[in-house]
C-alpha positions in Angstrom: -261.9 76.1 -7.4 -260.0 79.3 -8.2 -260.8 81.7 -11.0 -264.0 82.5 -12.7 -266.7 79.9 -13.1 -270.1 80.3 -14.8 -272.9 77.9 -14.5 -276.6 78.3 -15.2 -279.6 77.3 -13.2 -282.6 76.8 -15.5 -285.9 78.3 -14.5 -287.6 74.9 -14.3 -285.1 73.9 -11.5 -286.7 76.7 -9.5 -286.3 78.1 -6.1 -285.2 74.9 -4.5 -282.1 74.6 -6.7 -281.4 78.3 -6.5 -281.7 78.4 -2.7 -279.5 75.3 -2.4 -276.8 76.8 -4.6 -277.0 80.1 -2.8 -276.7 78.3 0.6 -273.6 76.5 -0.8 -271.7 79.3 -2.5 -273.3 82.4 -1.0 -276.0 84.6 -2.5 -273.6 87.4 -3.3 -272.4 85.6 -6.5 -275.6 84.7 -8.3 -277.5 86.8 -10.8 -280.7 86.4 -12.8 -280.3 86.3 -16.6 -282.6 85.5 -19.5 -281.8 84.1 -22.9 -283.8 87.0 -24.6 -283.9 87.6 -27.6 -283.2 83.9 -28.3 -286.1 82.6 -30.5 -287.1 79.9 -28.1 -286.8 82.2 -25.1 -289.5 82.0 -22.4 -288.8 85.7 -21.5 -290.7 87.7 -20.1 -292.4 84.8 -18.3 -289.1 83.8 -16.7 -288.9 87.1 -14.8 -292.4 86.6 -13.3 -291.5 83.0 -12.5 -288.2 83.9 -10.7 -289.9 86.7 -8.8 -292.5 84.2 -7.6 -289.9 81.8 -6.2 -290.0 81.3 -2.4 -286.9 82.9 -1.0 -286.2 85.8 1.4 -286.4 89.3 0.0 -282.7 90.0 0.6 -281.7 87.0 -1.5 -284.2 87.9 -4.2 -282.9 91.5 -4.3 -279.3 90.2 -4.7 -280.3 87.7 -7.4 -282.4 90.2 -9.4 -280.5 93.5 -8.9 -277.7 94.1 -6.4 -275.2 91.5 -7.6 -275.5 92.7 -11.2 -275.1 96.3 -10.1 -272.0 95.4 -8.1 -270.5 93.4 -11.0 -271.0 96.2 -13.6 -269.7 98.8 -11.2 -266.5 96.7 -10.7 -266.2 96.4 -14.5 -266.4 100.2 -14.9 -269.8 100.0 -16.6 -271.8 102.1 -14.1 
């Protein structure tokens, strides 16, 4: 597939799905996001849930920080 593609992984799908997708497409393209301030949002619990997922620390750091920093820097939004 060429071009940009966005797809969400819901928190209930958890670490298993996130790790499977990261293994398939690489962990350099995934980012954590919440639906805050949506009225039915589970934020801030989703942050704690995602941080508790079983995955290596390098992958967790990319998911929760590094990939977003790299994306915003490329967009000129440093």
